[in-house]
Phi, psi and omega in degrees: 000321179298319179297326179292319178299318179295324178295322176297317179292323175297323178295323178297328180282328190257331187262166176254127185247118173291150181297333183289328184258347185296324177303325177293321178297316181294325177297318178293318180296319179298319179295320179294318180294322178299326181277352185213062183272073181257173180298321182292324178294316178300318181292321180295320178295318179296321179293322178294319179299318177298319178297319184296328182262001181286135178258111184294151178283163181290149181300332182292337182276351181269121180236153179277126180300151180295141178083002180274134181288152179271008182297316181296321180293318179295324181293319180294324179294322180296318180293318182293334180279351181282179180293136181241135179295129180293146178277130181267112181235008183263132177251155178232143175273189184296334181271000179090003180278147179290142178238124178293130182235153179253127183276150177283138175279168180297321179292324177294322175297318178298322179297319181292319177293320178296322176298315177297318179299317179296320179298321179290315183288334181252035179295134183288143177065021177205129179245009183294322182292317182292327177289320177294323178300315181293330182278326195253333186294330187243347185299335183288337186235008184233147182296138179294344179286341181253143181299124179293332179296314181296321177297318179302313183295313185285320189268340183239300183293315179292335174293326177296329181289347179276352183290157180268009180255118181298334178294318178295317180298320180297311182294320177297320179293323181294316177296318180298317180298316180291324178300315181291314184292319183292323184274348168088185188300326182298312180291321179297320179297316178295321181298320183277319188267315187273334184246351180067031183298318180293327177294321177293317177299320180300319181285323186277327189267347187296329181284348180259029183299335185273359177272102187303319182297343178289329184295315175300329179293315179294320178295328179294326174290317181302317183259008180055045178256131181292126181294340178293340180267000182267134177273105183274008175264001181278164175286152180263096179211177184297319182297316181295320179293319179295320180289325181288320184248030177291147179060030178253148176242154178292123182247311182246090183287350180297341180278349183300319176299329177294314179296318180296318180296322178293321178295317180295317180295320178295320179297320178295319179296320180295315180295328181285330186253358185289338177272356178289127181297338179272355183284139178285350180271135181221137177278134182297337184260008183264006176086359180273146180249126181236130180289154180295327181294321180290324178294317180296321179293323180290336184264358179287115181229161183220150173282348178285127181296319181298313180294321182294315180293325178295320178297318181292326178295324177295323177294323179294319179296331178279358178089013180269136180296136181235139177290359177294339176281116185300139178277000000 
């Protein structure tokens, strides 16, 4: 079973997947992973996600080391000059006519695998997967004298927070939040004091203040609430937040600077764009008249990442500046 999962991941690296057929492929891969949730599978998925987001260096920067034989280079040229199997990217409908299809990019494939990975690690009513993830993903490459959890957070999850894609940042933050809450105060203390994890989060997440689903994740760390128990399909408003975090006490105050930095960054963006005639924000004292319907529409937010990103894209299409564009 492990070999089949690896073959699926190899196919993601080598083949071209049209958007119309890729959901069927992901359904099969998800079923295989569910049947074989071992340490090696977790590690293979993490390596593929890293590969999908890797930005290759320019060819000019690659040089051949001194003393290296040219046999390997000549051999690669010989192989590349041979016959290559053509890539099949054409789809047909029921009548046999060609249908134009759009292929998935490498980053899009990585996003889908990361989404599946997050669903497994944040499975409700079970913490076995996230604990196995912390033990196995990094032990192969990290010294046993150093906590594998801290290496995981700094070298993999925090690396996801550096991406310019809000979807990647959301999934990385969600896994990180569950990792901290499940492993308890000892790990959170090491994460904040010995590795500067909260300082890194503060620097990386402040520009994403406008992504509503990130706020419940940060609050879940603050109140030590498992993100697996949060319904991310709810609307993002005061009532939903109060109901989600009712009867909660502040447990991990180290996340407060992260929340404060996001609030400050958001306030600066609002003050900078409120005079823009295309901005949906209007000051009551500036003489502008805004209808109640437009204000209500501008305030509709959701904890669902898909709905939130779709809403922000509509604002971009209307010509309104959006913080989704990385600063």
